[in-house]
Structures are given as C-alpha cells and as structure tokens.
KOLKE-727404 format. One line per field, with one value per residue: residue number from 1; residue in one letter; x, y, z of N, C-alpha, C in turn. Coordinates in steps of 0.2 Angstrom, whole numbers, padded with zeros to 4 digits. Layout:
KOLKE-727404
nr	NUM:...
rest	A:...
n.c1	X:...
n.c2	Y:...
n.c3	Z:...
ca.c1	X:...
ca.c2	Y:...
ca.c3	Z:...
c.c1	X:...
c.c2	Y:...
c.c3	Z:...
END
This chain:
KOLKE-727404
nr	1:2:3:4:5:6:7:8:9:10:11:12:13:14:15:16:17:18:19:20:21:22:23:24:25:26:27:28:29:30:31:32:33:34:35:36:37:38:39:40:41:42:43:44:45:46:47:48:49:50:51:52:53:54:55:56:57:58:59:60:61:62:63:64:65:66:67:68:69:70:71:72:73:74:75:76:77:78:79:80:81:82:83:84:85:86:87:88:89:90:91:92:93:94:95:96:97:98:99:100:101:102:103:104:105:106:107:108:109:110:111:112:113:114:115:116:117:118:119:120:121:122:123:124:125:126:127:128:129:130:131:132:133:134:135:136:137:138:139:140:141:142:143:144:145:146:147:148:149:150:151:152:153:154:155:156:157:158:159:160:161:162:163:164:165:166:167:168:169:170:171:172:173:174:175:176:177:178:179:180:181:182:183:184:185:186:187:188:189:190:191:192:193:194:195:196:197:198:199:200:201:202:203:204:205:206:207:208:209:210:211:212:213:214:215:216:217:218:219:220:221:222:223:224:225:226:227:228:229:230:231:232:233:234:235:236:237:238:239:240:241:242:243:244:245:246:247:248:249:250:251:252:253:254:255:256:257:258:259:260:261:262:263:264:265:266:267:268:269:270:271:272:273:274:275:276:277:278:279:280:281:282:283:284:285:286:287:288:289:290:291:292:293:294:295:296:297:298:299:300:301:302:303:304:305:306:307:308:309:310:311:312:313:314:315:316
rest	M:T:V:L:F:V:I:I:G:L:I:I:V:G:A:V:I:L:T:V:I:G:L:R:N:P:E:L:A:N:E:R:A:L:Q:A:R:L:E:E:F:S:Q:T:G:E:Q:I:D:L:R:K:L:E:L:S:Q:P:F:T:D:R:V:V:Y:P:M:A:R:K:L:G:E:L:A:I:K:F:T:P:Q:N:A:L:Q:S:I:A:R:K:L:E:L:A:G:S:P:G:K:L:D:P:T:M:I:L:A:M:Q:F:I:A:G:L:A:F:G:G:I:V:L:M:V:F:T:L:G:T:M:D:W:P:I:G:R:V:I:L:F:S:L:L:F:A:F:L:G:F:Y:F:P:Q:L:W:L:S:S:K:I:S:R:R:Q:K:E:I:R:K:A:M:P:D:A:L:D:L:L:T:I:C:V:E:A:G:L:G:F:D:A:A:M:S:K:V:S:E:K:W:E:S:E:L:S:F:A:F:A:R:A:I:Q:E:I:Q:L:G:K:I:R:R:E:A:L:R:D:M:A:D:R:I:G:L:G:E:M:T:S:F:V:A:A:V:I:Q:S:E:Q:L:G:V:S:M:A:K:V:L:R:I:Q:S:D:Q:M:R:V:K:R:R:Q:R:A:E:E:E:A:H:K:A:P:L:K:M:L:I:P:M:G:L:L:I:F:P:S:L:M:I:V:L:L:T:P:A:A:L:R:L:F:Q:S:A:L:G:G:M:F:N
n.c1	-0026:-0031:-0019:-0015:-0025:-0023:-0010:-0013:-0022:-0014:-0004:-0012:-0017:-0004:-0001:-0011:-0008:0005:0002:-0006:0003:0012:0004:0002:0009:0021:0029:0021:0010:0015:0019:0006:0000:0008:0006:-0008:-0008:0000:-0008:-0019:-0014:-0010:-0023:-0029:-0020:-0010:0006:0018:0024:0037:0041:0030:0021:0027:0025:0012:0008:0003:0008:0014:0018:0028:0037:0036:0037:0049:0058:0057:0061:0075:0079:0078:0087:0099:0098:0100:0114:0119:0114:0114:0117:0110:0099:0093:0090:0081:0070:0067:0063:0052:0044:0042:0035:0023:0017:0022:0016:0009:0019:0031:0048:0063:0070:0060:0053:0063:0064:0051:0051:0061:0055:0043:0048:0054:0043:0034:0042:0045:0032:0028:0038:0035:0022:0024:0033:0026:0015:0006:0011:0022:0035:0051:0065:0072:0063:0054:0062:0064:0051:0049:0059:0055:0042:0047:0055:0044:0037:0047:0047:0034:0031:0037:0029:0017:0020:0021:0008:0002:0008:0003:-0011:-0011:-0006:-0016:-0027:-0023:-0022:-0035:-0041:-0035:-0041:-0053:-0047:-0039:-0048:-0054:-0043:-0042:-0053:-0052:-0040:-0045:-0054:-0046:-0037:-0021:-0008:-0003:-0013:-0024:-0020:-0020:-0034:-0039:-0033:-0040:-0052:-0054:-0051:-0039:-0026:-0020:-0024:-0017:-0004:-0003:-0005:0007:0016:0013:0016:0030:0033:0029:0038:0050:0055:0058:0046:0045:0054:0048:0037:0042:0048:0036:0031:0040:0038:0026:0027:0021:0017:0008:0007:0020:0021:0011:0017:0028:0022:0016:0028:0035:0025:0026:0039:0039:0029:0016:-0002:-0008:-0021:-0025:-0016:-0019:-0032:-0030:-0022:-0031:-0041:-0033:-0030:-0043:-0046:-0036:-0040:-0052:-0047:-0040:-0050:-0057:-0047:-0046:-0059:-0058:-0049:-0056:-0064:-0053:-0049:-0060:-0059:-0052:-0059:-0070:-0065:-0060:-0070:-0084:-0086:-0082:-0093:-0104:-0102:-0103:-0116:-0123:-0118:-0119:-0132:-0133:-0122:-0126:-0137:-0130:-0122:-0132:-0137:-0135:-0122:-0115:-0116:-0107:-0095:-0095
n.c2	0054:0063:0068:0056:0054:0066:0063:0051:0057:0066:0058:0051:0061:0065:0053:0052:0064:0061:0050:0055:0064:0054:0048:0057:0064:0074:0080:0078:0085:0097:0100:0100:0111:0122:0121:0124:0137:0143:0142:0149:0162:0164:0164:0176:0185:0192:0197:0185:0182:0175:0174:0178:0168:0157:0159:0159:0145:0132:0131:0119:0113:0122:0122:0112:0099:0100:0102:0090:0081:0085:0082:0068:0065:0069:0059:0047:0047:0042:0030:0012:0003:-0009:-0007:0004:-0003:-0013:-0004:0001:-0011:-0015:-0004:-0007:-0019:-0014:-0008:0005:0017:0032:0036:0036:0037:0029:0040:0049:0040:0038:0051:0053:0043:0049:0061:0057:0050:0061:0069:0061:0058:0071:0076:0068:0071:0085:0085:0078:0087:0099:0095:0091:0080:0073:0066:0057:0063:0053:0043:0050:0053:0040:0036:0045:0042:0029:0031:0039:0029:0021:0030:0031:0019:0018:0022:0011:0001:0005:0003:-0011:-0015:-0010:-0018:-0031:-0029:-0026:-0038:-0047:-0042:-0045:-0059:-0062:-0058:-0065:-0079:-0075:-0066:-0075:-0083:-0075:-0072:-0085:-0087:-0076:-0081:-0093:-0088:-0084:-0073:-0067:-0070:-0058:-0049:-0053:-0051:-0037:-0035:-0040:-0030:-0019:-0022:-0022:-0011:-0013:-0019:-0030:-0029:-0017:-0022:-0031:-0022:-0014:-0024:-0027:-0014:-0014:-0025:-0020:-0010:-0016:-0026:-0043:-0056:-0066:-0061:-0049:-0054:-0061:-0051:-0044:-0054:-0053:-0040:-0042:-0052:-0064:-0082:-0089:-0081:-0082:-0096:-0096:-0088:-0095:-0107:-0102:-0097:-0109:-0116:-0109:-0111:-0124:-0127:-0130:-0130:-0114:-0111:-0122:-0123:-0111:-0114:-0124:-0118:-0108:-0116:-0122:-0110:-0107:-0118:-0116:-0103:-0107:-0116:-0107:-0099:-0109:-0111:-0098:-0098:-0109:-0103:-0093:-0096:-0096:-0083:-0077:-0079:-0069:-0057:-0062:-0067:-0055:-0045:-0050:-0061:-0055:-0045:-0053:-0061:-0050:-0046:-0058:-0062:-0052:-0050:-0061:-0059:-0048:-0053:-0062:-0053:-0048:-0058:-0069:-0074:-0063:-0054:-0060:-0057:-0043
n.c3	0153:0144:0139:0132:0123:0115:0110:0102:0093:0086:0081:0072:0063:0058:0051:0041:0034:0029:0021:0011:0006:0001:-0009:-0019:-0034:-0035:-0045:-0057:-0053:-0051:-0064:-0071:-0064:-0068:-0082:-0083:-0078:-0088:-0099:-0095:-0094:-0108:-0114:-0109:-0114:-0107:-0102:-0098:-0082:-0075:-0061:-0055:-0059:-0053:-0040:-0039:-0037:-0026:-0009:-0005:-0016:-0020:-0009:0001:-0005:-0013:-0003:0004:-0006:-0007:0006:0005:-0005:0002:0013:0005:0003:0015:0016:0015:-0001:-0002:0005:-0002:-0014:-0009:-0005:-0018:-0024:-0017:-0020:-0033:-0033:-0026:-0036:-0040:-0032:-0034:-0041:-0034:-0029:-0022:-0016:-0011:-0002:0008:0012:0017:0028:0037:0039:0045:0056:0064:0065:0073:0085:0089:0091:0102:0112:0113:0118:0131:0137:0138:0144:0159:0166:0176:0173:0173:0165:0157:0155:0147:0136:0131:0127:0117:0108:0105:0098:0088:0081:0077:0069:0059:0053:0048:0034:0027:0032:0026:0013:0013:0015:0004:-0006:-0002:-0004:-0018:-0023:-0019:-0025:-0039:-0038:-0036:-0048:-0058:-0063:-0070:-0080:-0087:-0092:-0101:-0109:-0115:-0122:-0132:-0138:-0143:-0152:-0162:-0161:-0158:-0145:-0140:-0144:-0137:-0124:-0125:-0126:-0114:-0106:-0110:-0106:-0092:-0078:-0068:-0057:-0063:-0077:-0079:-0078:-0089:-0099:-0098:-0101:-0114:-0120:-0119:-0127:-0139:-0140:-0144:-0135:-0132:-0131:-0121:-0112:-0108:-0102:-0092:-0085:-0081:-0072:-0062:-0058:-0052:-0042:-0038:-0036:-0043:-0055:-0060:-0063:-0073:-0083:-0085:-0091:-0103:-0110:-0111:-0119:-0130:-0135:-0137:-0146:-0142:-0142:-0138:-0133:-0127:-0116:-0109:-0106:-0096:-0087:-0082:-0076:-0066:-0059:-0054:-0046:-0036:-0031:-0025:-0016:-0008:-0003:0005:0014:0021:0026:0036:0044:0050:0063:0072:0071:0076:0089:0096:0096:0103:0115:0121:0120:0119:0128:0141:0142:0142:0154:0163:0162:0165:0177:0186:0192:0200:0209:0215:0223:0230:0239:0246:0254:0268:0267:0261:0272:0281:0275:0276
ca.c1	-0030:-0031:-0013:-0015:-0029:-0019:-0005:-0016:-0025:-0009:-0001:-0017:-0016:0002:-0001:-0015:-0004:0010:-0001:-0008:0009:0015:0000:0002:0014:0023:0032:0016:0005:0018:0018:-0001:-0001:0011:0002:-0014:-0006:0002:-0014:-0023:-0010:-0011:-0030:-0030:-0016:-0006:0013:0020:0030:0039:0041:0023:0018:0030:0022:0004:0007:0002:0014:0016:0022:0034:0042:0036:0040:0056:0062:0057:0066:0082:0080:0079:0094:0104:0098:0103:0121:0121:0110:0117:0114:0105:0092:0089:0087:0075:0065:0065:0060:0045:0040:0040:0030:0017:0015:0024:0010:0010:0026:0036:0055:0067:0072:0054:0052:0067:0062:0045:0053:0064:0050:0038:0051:0055:0037:0031:0046:0044:0026:0027:0042:0032:0016:0026:0036:0021:0009:0006:0013:0029:0039:0058:0068:0074:0057:0051:0066:0063:0045:0050:0063:0050:0038:0051:0056:0038:0036:0052:0045:0028:0031:0038:0022:0012:0022:0020:0001:0001:0010:-0001:-0017:-0011:-0006:-0022:-0032:-0021:-0023:-0042:-0043:-0032:-0045:-0057:-0043:-0036:-0054:-0055:-0038:-0043:-0059:-0049:-0036:-0049:-0058:-0042:-0033:-0014:-0008:-0003:-0019:-0028:-0018:-0023:-0041:-0039:-0031:-0045:-0059:-0054:-0046:-0036:-0019:-0018:-0024:-0011:0002:-0004:-0004:0014:0020:0012:0020:0037:0034:0029:0044:0055:0057:0056:0040:0047:0058:0043:0032:0046:0048:0030:0030:0045:0035:0020:0029:0016:0019:0003:0009:0026:0019:0008:0022:0033:0019:0016:0034:0036:0021:0028:0045:0038:0024:0010:-0008:-0009:-0028:-0026:-0012:-0023:-0038:-0027:-0020:-0037:-0044:-0029:-0031:-0050:-0045:-0032:-0044:-0057:-0044:-0038:-0056:-0058:-0042:-0048:-0065:-0055:-0045:-0061:-0065:-0048:-0048:-0065:-0058:-0049:-0064:-0075:-0062:-0059:-0076:-0090:-0086:-0083:-0099:-0109:-0101:-0106:-0124:-0126:-0116:-0121:-0138:-0131:-0117:-0130:-0141:-0125:-0121:-0138:-0138:-0131:-0115:-0113:-0116:-0101:-0089:-0096
ca.c2	0052:0069:0068:0050:0056:0071:0059:0047:0061:0069:0053:0049:0066:0064:0047:0054:0069:0058:0045:0059:0066:0049:0046:0062:0064:0081:0082:0078:0090:0104:0101:0102:0117:0126:0121:0127:0144:0146:0142:0155:0168:0164:0166:0182:0189:0195:0195:0180:0184:0168:0174:0178:0161:0152:0161:0157:0138:0130:0131:0112:0112:0126:0122:0105:0093:0101:0101:0083:0078:0086:0078:0061:0064:0069:0053:0042:0047:0038:0024:0007:0002:-0014:-0004:0007:-0008:-0016:0000:0001:-0018:-0014:0001:-0010:-0024:-0011:-0004:0012:0021:0040:0037:0038:0034:0028:0046:0051:0036:0040:0058:0052:0040:0054:0066:0054:0049:0067:0072:0057:0059:0078:0078:0065:0075:0091:0084:0077:0093:0104:0093:0091:0074:0074:0060:0058:0064:0047:0040:0055:0052:0033:0036:0049:0037:0023:0034:0041:0023:0019:0034:0030:0013:0019:0022:0004:-0003:0007:0000:-0018:-0015:-0009:-0024:-0036:-0027:-0027:-0045:-0050:-0040:-0048:-0066:-0063:-0057:-0070:-0084:-0072:-0064:-0081:-0086:-0070:-0074:-0091:-0085:-0072:-0085:-0098:-0085:-0082:-0068:-0069:-0069:-0051:-0045:-0056:-0047:-0030:-0035:-0040:-0023:-0014:-0024:-0020:-0006:-0016:-0020:-0035:-0026:-0012:-0026:-0033:-0016:-0012:-0029:-0026:-0008:-0016:-0029:-0015:-0006:-0020:-0031:-0050:-0057:-0070:-0056:-0044:-0058:-0063:-0045:-0043:-0058:-0051:-0034:-0044:-0056:-0070:-0088:-0090:-0077:-0085:-0102:-0094:-0085:-0101:-0111:-0098:-0097:-0116:-0118:-0105:-0114:-0131:-0127:-0133:-0125:-0109:-0111:-0128:-0121:-0106:-0117:-0128:-0113:-0105:-0121:-0122:-0104:-0107:-0122:-0113:-0098:-0111:-0118:-0101:-0097:-0113:-0110:-0093:-0100:-0113:-0098:-0089:-0097:-0094:-0076:-0074:-0080:-0063:-0052:-0065:-0067:-0048:-0040:-0053:-0065:-0051:-0042:-0058:-0062:-0045:-0047:-0064:-0064:-0046:-0051:-0066:-0056:-0043:-0057:-0065:-0048:-0046:-0064:-0070:-0074:-0056:-0051:-0063:-0053:-0036
ca.c3	0148:0139:0135:0128:0117:0111:0106:0097:0088:0082:0077:0066:0058:0054:0047:0036:0030:0026:0016:0006:0002:-0003:-0014:-0024:-0038:-0035:-0052:-0061:-0051:-0053:-0071:-0073:-0062:-0073:-0088:-0082:-0077:-0094:-0103:-0092:-0096:-0115:-0116:-0107:-0117:-0102:-0102:-0093:-0077:-0072:-0054:-0052:-0061:-0048:-0033:-0039:-0036:-0019:-0005:-0004:-0023:-0020:-0003:0005:-0010:-0015:0003:0005:-0010:-0005:0012:0003:-0008:0008:0016:0001:0004:0021:0016:0011:-0007:-0001:0008:-0008:-0018:-0006:-0006:-0025:-0026:-0014:-0024:-0040:-0031:-0025:-0042:-0040:-0030:-0034:-0045:-0029:-0029:-0015:-0012:-0007:0003:0013:0015:0021:0034:0041:0042:0050:0063:0067:0068:0079:0091:0091:0094:0109:0116:0115:0123:0137:0139:0139:0148:0167:0168:0179:0171:0173:0158:0154:0152:0141:0130:0129:0124:0111:0103:0103:0093:0082:0078:0074:0063:0054:0049:0045:0026:0025:0034:0021:0007:0013:0014:-0003:-0009:-0001:-0007:-0025:-0025:-0017:-0031:-0045:-0038:-0037:-0055:-0063:-0066:-0075:-0085:-0091:-0096:-0107:-0114:-0118:-0127:-0137:-0142:-0147:-0157:-0168:-0160:-0156:-0138:-0138:-0145:-0132:-0118:-0126:-0125:-0107:-0103:-0112:-0103:-0085:-0075:-0062:-0057:-0068:-0083:-0080:-0079:-0095:-0104:-0098:-0105:-0121:-0122:-0119:-0133:-0145:-0141:-0146:-0131:-0133:-0128:-0115:-0107:-0106:-0098:-0086:-0081:-0078:-0067:-0057:-0055:-0048:-0037:-0036:-0038:-0049:-0061:-0062:-0066:-0079:-0088:-0087:-0095:-0109:-0113:-0113:-0125:-0136:-0137:-0139:-0151:-0140:-0142:-0133:-0130:-0122:-0110:-0106:-0102:-0091:-0082:-0080:-0072:-0060:-0055:-0051:-0040:-0031:-0028:-0021:-0010:-0003:0001:0010:0020:0025:0030:0041:0049:0053:0070:0076:0071:0080:0097:0099:0099:0108:0122:0124:0120:0120:0134:0147:0142:0144:0161:0167:0161:0168:0184:0190:0197:0205:0213:0220:0227:0235:0243:0250:0258:0274:0265:0261:0279:0284:0272:0279
c.c1	-0030:-0025:-0012:-0019:-0026:-0014:-0008:-0019:-0019:-0005:-0006:-0017:-0010:0002:-0005:-0011:0001:0008:-0003:-0002:0012:0011:0000:0009:0016:0025:0026:0011:0008:0018:0011:-0002:0002:0008:-0004:-0013:-0004:-0004:-0019:-0020:-0011:-0018:-0031:-0026:-0011:0001:0015:0025:0031:0039:0034:0019:0021:0026:0015:0003:0006:0009:0018:0021:0028:0039:0042:0039:0047:0061:0062:0061:0073:0084:0082:0085:0099:0104:0101:0111:0124:0117:0113:0113:0109:0099:0089:0086:0081:0069:0062:0061:0052:0041:0037:0034:0023:0014:0016:0018:0012:0017:0031:0043:0058:0068:0066:0052:0056:0066:0056:0046:0056:0059:0045:0042:0052:0049:0034:0035:0045:0038:0025:0032:0039:0026:0019:0030:0031:0015:0010:0009:0021:0033:0046:0060:0070:0068:0054:0055:0065:0057:0046:0054:0059:0045:0041:0053:0050:0036:0041:0050:0038:0027:0032:0032:0017:0014:0020:0012:-0001:0002:0005:-0008:-0017:-0010:-0012:-0027:-0030:-0023:-0031:-0044:-0040:-0036:-0049:-0053:-0040:-0042:-0055:-0049:-0039:-0048:-0056:-0044:-0039:-0053:-0053:-0037:-0026:-0014:-0007:-0009:-0024:-0027:-0020:-0030:-0042:-0038:-0036:-0051:-0059:-0049:-0044:-0029:-0016:-0018:-0019:-0005:0003:-0002:0003:0018:0019:0015:0027:0038:0034:0035:0051:0058:0054:0050:0041:0050:0053:0038:0036:0047:0042:0029:0034:0042:0029:0022:0025:0018:0014:0005:0015:0025:0016:0012:0026:0029:0018:0022:0036:0032:0023:0034:0044:0033:0017:0004:-0008:-0016:-0028:-0022:-0016:-0029:-0035:-0025:-0026:-0041:-0040:-0030:-0038:-0049:-0041:-0036:-0049:-0053:-0042:-0044:-0058:-0053:-0044:-0054:-0063:-0052:-0050:-0063:-0059:-0047:-0054:-0064:-0055:-0054:-0069:-0072:-0061:-0065:-0083:-0091:-0087:-0090:-0105:-0108:-0104:-0113:-0126:-0124:-0118:-0127:-0137:-0126:-0121:-0134:-0136:-0123:-0126:-0140:-0134:-0124:-0112:-0112:-0109:-0095:-0089:-0093
c.c2	0057:0069:0062:0052:0061:0067:0055:0051:0064:0064:0051:0055:0066:0059:0049:0059:0065:0053:0049:0062:0061:0047:0051:0061:0071:0083:0083:0084:0097:0105:0103:0109:0123:0127:0125:0135:0147:0147:0148:0162:0169:0166:0173:0187:0193:0193:0191:0182:0177:0168:0174:0171:0156:0153:0159:0150:0137:0130:0124:0111:0116:0125:0115:0100:0094:0100:0093:0079:0079:0082:0070:0060:0065:0062:0047:0042:0043:0032:0018:0005:-0004:-0012:0000:0002:-0012:-0011:0001:-0005:-0017:-0009:-0003:-0015:-0020:-0007:0003:0017:0028:0041:0039:0034:0033:0035:0049:0047:0037:0046:0057:0048:0045:0059:0063:0052:0055:0070:0068:0058:0066:0079:0075:0069:0082:0090:0082:0083:0098:0102:0093:0085:0075:0068:0062:0059:0058:0043:0044:0053:0045:0033:0040:0045:0032:0026:0036:0035:0020:0023:0033:0024:0013:0019:0015:0000:-0001:0004:-0008:-0019:-0014:-0015:-0030:-0035:-0028:-0034:-0049:-0048:-0044:-0055:-0067:-0062:-0061:-0075:-0081:-0069:-0069:-0083:-0081:-0071:-0080:-0090:-0081:-0076:-0090:-0095:-0083:-0077:-0071:-0067:-0062:-0047:-0047:-0052:-0040:-0030:-0036:-0033:-0018:-0015:-0021:-0014:-0009:-0017:-0025:-0032:-0021:-0016:-0028:-0027:-0014:-0017:-0028:-0020:-0010:-0020:-0025:-0011:-0010:-0026:-0038:-0052:-0061:-0065:-0051:-0048:-0060:-0056:-0043:-0048:-0056:-0045:-0036:-0048:-0062:-0076:-0090:-0087:-0080:-0091:-0101:-0092:-0091:-0105:-0108:-0098:-0104:-0118:-0115:-0108:-0121:-0132:-0130:-0127:-0121:-0109:-0116:-0126:-0116:-0109:-0120:-0123:-0110:-0110:-0122:-0116:-0104:-0112:-0119:-0107:-0102:-0113:-0113:-0099:-0102:-0113:-0104:-0094:-0104:-0108:-0094:-0090:-0095:-0087:-0073:-0075:-0074:-0059:-0055:-0065:-0060:-0044:-0044:-0056:-0060:-0047:-0047:-0060:-0057:-0045:-0053:-0065:-0058:-0047:-0056:-0063:-0051:-0047:-0060:-0060:-0047:-0052:-0064:-0071:-0067:-0053:-0054:-0059:-0046:-0036
c.c3	0142:0135:0130:0122:0112:0107:0101:0091:0083:0078:0071:0061:0054:0049:0041:0031:0026:0020:0010:0002:-0002:-0009:-0020:-0028:-0039:-0042:-0057:-0059:-0052:-0060:-0074:-0070:-0066:-0079:-0088:-0081:-0084:-0099:-0101:-0095:-0104:-0117:-0114:-0111:-0113:-0103:-0096:-0089:-0074:-0064:-0051:-0054:-0056:-0042:-0033:-0038:-0028:-0015:-0004:-0010:-0023:-0015:0000:0001:-0011:-0009:0005:0001:-0009:0001:0010:0000:-0003:0011:0012:0002:0010:0021:0012:0004:-0007:0001:0002:-0013:-0016:-0006:-0013:-0027:-0023:-0018:-0031:-0038:-0029:-0031:-0043:-0038:-0030:-0038:-0040:-0031:-0023:-0012:-0008:-0002:0009:0016:0019:0028:0039:0044:0046:0056:0067:0070:0073:0085:0093:0094:0101:0114:0118:0120:0130:0141:0142:0143:0156:0170:0170:0179:0171:0165:0154:0151:0146:0135:0127:0125:0117:0106:0101:0097:0087:0078:0074:0068:0057:0049:0046:0038:0024:0027:0028:0015:0007:0013:0007:-0007:-0008:-0004:-0014:-0027:-0024:-0023:-0037:-0044:-0038:-0044:-0060:-0067:-0072:-0081:-0090:-0095:-0102:-0112:-0118:-0124:-0133:-0141:-0146:-0153:-0163:-0167:-0157:-0148:-0136:-0139:-0140:-0126:-0119:-0124:-0117:-0103:-0104:-0108:-0096:-0084:-0068:-0063:-0062:-0075:-0085:-0081:-0086:-0100:-0104:-0102:-0112:-0124:-0123:-0125:-0139:-0146:-0143:-0141:-0133:-0129:-0121:-0110:-0104:-0101:-0091:-0081:-0077:-0072:-0061:-0054:-0050:-0042:-0034:-0040:-0044:-0055:-0064:-0066:-0073:-0084:-0090:-0092:-0102:-0113:-0116:-0119:-0131:-0139:-0140:-0145:-0149:-0141:-0137:-0130:-0125:-0115:-0106:-0102:-0096:-0085:-0078:-0075:-0065:-0056:-0051:-0045:-0035:-0027:-0023:-0015:-0005:0001:0006:0016:0024:0029:0036:0046:0053:0061:0074:0077:0076:0087:0100:0101:0103:0115:0125:0124:0122:0126:0140:0148:0145:0151:0165:0167:0165:0175:0189:0195:0202:0211:0218:0225:0233:0240:0248:0255:0264:0273:0264:0267:0282:0281:0275:0286
END
C-alpha cells in the first residue's frame, strides 16, 4: 500500500507540474523577464552584461523550456502530418491556452510518458515488492502510455470547458447584440460592445473577429473563421443566419432576436436533459458508497443477534 500511495502521489505531482508548464507562455515570460532586467540596469546606470543578464533568469526559462521545445521539434520530424494538424486543431478549439503550439504539446507528451514510466519503474525497482521483470515492464509501459496521452486529455477537457462556457454565454450576448443593433449601432460596433462588456471566451472570440475585420478581412469570412475556431453547432447556425440576413437584406435586429430566443430554448432543453440524467448519474455513488454503508449499519445488529442465537451455535 505504501508503494501504491507513493506512485499515486508522484503521478499527481507530475501532472500538476506538466499542467503548470503547459499553462505558462515561456516566450512571453522570457521576454518580460529580460525587459524587467534591462529596465533595472538602465535605472541603476550600470553597464549591461548580456551573460550576467541571461544567468539572472530562472532555471526553467533558461534550460527547461528550451530543452522541451527542442524535444518537440525533434518529435515533429517523426510525427505524421495528420497528427500535427489534429493537435493544432485541438489547440485552436481550446482557445490556444498559454499560447502553446504543437511543438510544446508533443514535448509535453514525451516528457510525461517518460516521467510516468520512469517513476513507476524506479518505484518497483527500489521497492520491496518482488515482482517478475515482465510484470514491472508491463506496468511501466502502461503508465508511460497513460502519461503520453495526458496532455491530449488535458486539451480535450479545455475544449469541452470552453465550449460549455461559450454555449452558456451565447443567449445573454445575443440579447446585448440585439439591443445594440436596435439602438442604431452597426453589427461590428455591437460585437465590440459585447467584447467590452464581458471577459469570457465568447467576448474574446468576438474581439478577435472584430480585429480581423479591421485588418481587412471580409466580415462573412471572419465570422466563419470564428465559428470554426469555436466548433459549436449553435455558433455555426448563428453565423449562417447573420451572413444570410446580410446577403438578403433582412433586418439584422429581427434575426438576432430570433436567434436569441432559439438559444434560450436550447439552453432550457439542455438543462432539462441534464436534470433527467441526474438520477442515472446518482446510481454509481449510491451503489458504491451509500448502499454498502446502509447495509452495514442496518444488518450488523441483526447479524450479531443471529450469531448469539441457537442458529449461531449450530454454525460454531
């Protein structure tokens, strides 16, 4: 049991470290650290020594992140193009957490796989459990496989969390869009108001679409790209309705009002669906945790009385 607890603890610590590394932006952190050091040297009036400035940075920024990036670049050479495109697509759907790229994700996968497998192999080698070498290698490979796919699981959870947040915020955002358009603002200005009002994934998506439009991209292309980056059916239907109303000359306020009502109906339906799933989800904790405890509490006195009776003497 001690060995098992050690394995679980090391796996949790490794997962937390990898998550923290994934959430950070090494290039941005390195740039900010260098800028802070340069400002410090400029204020004191000392002569800038680039070697000293480089050594003053944290060890992770100087060694860990460059090594991880080099490992990812090496892994890219042996990774199929479809896998790289799949990772890039997942990063796009996840909202580019920490400004990561496929190189860093591949590096995190290999580092996690080696760490998980190496920790398990070390624990079984140094521990007191006398297992066959084949079983030890099998367990090490199993945990290495689990560690290799841990960043992919993390990306999938980020995607589902982001889409859930956007789906929940869409009805209120469309209401604000409708009010702004009915008040006389254009669609682009209304989207800017929504992006200024909240700080959510949906407002960030609107802000990026507005920036692309301001840089010269056609509105319908910017909206379609926004829907592709989110990957929700509700957003795709909303963008299609907006583009169609723009092409056909239909009132934008009426289209937005209809879309807002439909989003609210869908949100209510999803809430009812989740409520109907609740009894089925409750069966697992009830069957594994609540029912055994109730059986112990209720049947233990009866079992003790039974053992003290004549029937218990027959068994003795």
